[in-house]
N, C-alpha and C positions, 0 to 999 in steps of 0.2 A: 350641098353644103359648101359654101365658100369661106375661105380663111380671110379674115379682115387684118389689115396691118395698121392698127390704131395706136396712138400714143407712142410713137417711136422714141426710144431712149438710147443713147450711145453707150456702149460698154465701158467707155472711159469714165462714166459717172460711178462705177462700181470698183471695189477692191476684188481682185480675183485670187483665190487660194488654190493653186493648181493641184495639190495632193488630194484635196476633197472635191474638187471641181465645183466650188461654190463661189458665186458672185454675191457681194454683200455691200450694203450701204445703209445709212440712216435715212429715214423718210424725208428729213429736211434737206437732204442733199439733192432731192429730185424736184424741188420747187413745187409747182402746182400740179404734180403728177396725180393722174386719175386712172382708175381701172376702166377698161373699155371692153366691149364684147369681142371675143376671139373669133367667133363664127357668126355668120349672118342669120343662122337659124337655131341657135342654142343659147343657153343662159350662162355658159362659162365666161369668166371675165379674166382679164390679164393685161399684158402689154407686149410691145414688140421691141426687141433689143437688136440694134444695128452694131455689128462688130466693127470696132475702130480699126482693126487690122485687115479684115477681108471685105468689109462692106456688106456682108450677108445679113439677112434679116431672119430672126427666130422669134416666133411667138411663145411666150410663157404664160401658163394659166395659173390662177390662184388655186393651190392645192390645200393649204391649211392656214388658219389664223390661229396663232398660238396665244393663249391668255394665261395670266398668272392666277393665283388663288382668289384674288379679288375681282377677277373678270376683266382686268385691264389688258389691252393688247400688248404683247411683247414684240412680235414680229409676224410678218406674213411670209409664207414659203410658196414659191413658184416653181413649176416644172415645165420643160419644153413640151410642145404638143407632139404627138406621134408622127404626123406628116413631116414636120421640120426635122425630127430625128432621122427619119428615113432618108430625107433629102440631103442631110448634113450630118453624118454619123458622128462627127467630132462633138456635137452638143449632147449626145446620149449621156445620161448620168449627171449632167450639170443641174444645178439648182440655183435659185436666186433668193436670198434672204434680205428683206427690207425691215430694218429695225424701227420700232416706234419710239422715237426720241422725244 
């Protein structure tokens, strides 16, 4: 299983809230953002974030799509993949929230 580095997005596109380790933004802030496969042999989708500070790459997979009572999407929650957390322990516990605006 190979990790794919698709749809690379810079961390500077997100607001980072250090106490909760959450990166967040509105979907419209990402332009033509699309989810891509995370692995070459699995159905997980997500994106790759490049740290503006370190240049390191971290893949985030789509964990949850949150919807309201009418079924409209409120936000998407992404988590870092296990291998990237092992290789870069600083990303353990981080999350990405992309709000549907």
